[in-house]
N, C-alpha and C positions, 0 to 999 in steps of 0.2 A: 864074654866080652867084659872088660873092666868098666867100672863106673866112670862116667864122663866121656866114654867113647861114642855114646849115642848123641845125636843132635837134638837140641831142644826145638820146639815148634817154630819159634821165630828164627833160629839159626837156619833151619831147613828152608823156610820161606825166603830168607835173605840170599842163601846160596842159589836157590832156584831163580830168583830175580837177577842175580849176577849172570847166570848162564843165559837167561833170556836177553839181557842187555848187551852182552859181549863187550866190545871195546868202548861202549858208551856207558859203562857202569861207574857212576860217581854218586855221591850222597843223595842229592835231590832227585835224580833220575831213579835211583833205587827206591826211594820213598814213594815216588809217584807210581812206579810199576807195581809195588806192593798194594798201595791203596786202590789202584785201578782194578787189579785182578782179584783182590780179596774183599773189597768193599768195606774195609775197616780203616779207620783213621790211625795213622802211625806218626808218632813223634820222631823228629829227625834225630833227637838225642838217643832214642832207642835203636835207631838204625846204626848210628856211629858206634854205640857201645857194643852192639852185636858184631859189627865189622871188626872192631878192635879185638874182641874175644876170638873170633874165628881166624883172624890173622895171626894171633898169638899161637893158636893151635896148629898153624901151618897149612890151613885149608885155603887160604887166600893170600895173594901177594898184592902189593900196592905200588903205585908210582905217581909222581907229580908231573902234570903237563906244564907247558910253558905258561908263565903268567900272562894274563890278558887285561887290556884296559877296561873291558866291561866289568871285570871283577875287582877293579881298583888295584890292579897290579898283582893280585893274588893268583896262585896256581890252583887248578882243580886236582883233587886226589882221586885217582882211578883205581879200580879193584878188579882182580882176575881170579877165578877159581883155579886152584892148582890140583894136581892129581890126588892129593890127600883129601881135598874137599869133595871131589867126585866119588872117591872111595867111601867117605863118610855118608854121603847121600845114598849111595848104593846100600851100605850097611843098614841105615835107618829104614829105607824103603823095604828091604828084605825082612827086617824085624817086624815092621808093621804088617806086611803081608802074611807072615807066619802067625801073628796074633789074630789076624782077621780070618784065617782059614777055619772053615767049619762053622762060622757064625753067620746067622741070617739076621740082618738088622731089619726089624719090622718098623714100618712107618706108623706113626701115631695118627689116628683118624679123629683126633679131638678137634 
């Protein structure tokens, strides 16, 4: 596989969050989902930078909803995982599984 075809850790996490959220996948919801499930603080800028990168790779599509008064007349941008994104997740998970085969990870008793 060529360099750049593997997902980075955060790309992997963002794609999984998009799959979990389905039609409700927009910036702040994605950030909240990641924070809730990983327990780590995530900057919204990191989420949007990653979304832009994986959209450029063709893994994700995007669309704008109708503007709402609650958002000052601005529209929400929603995201959807495309077939290429699912394939990228599968490739990455298979690669990790191959790397993990035959390794026993011992717990530290410190």
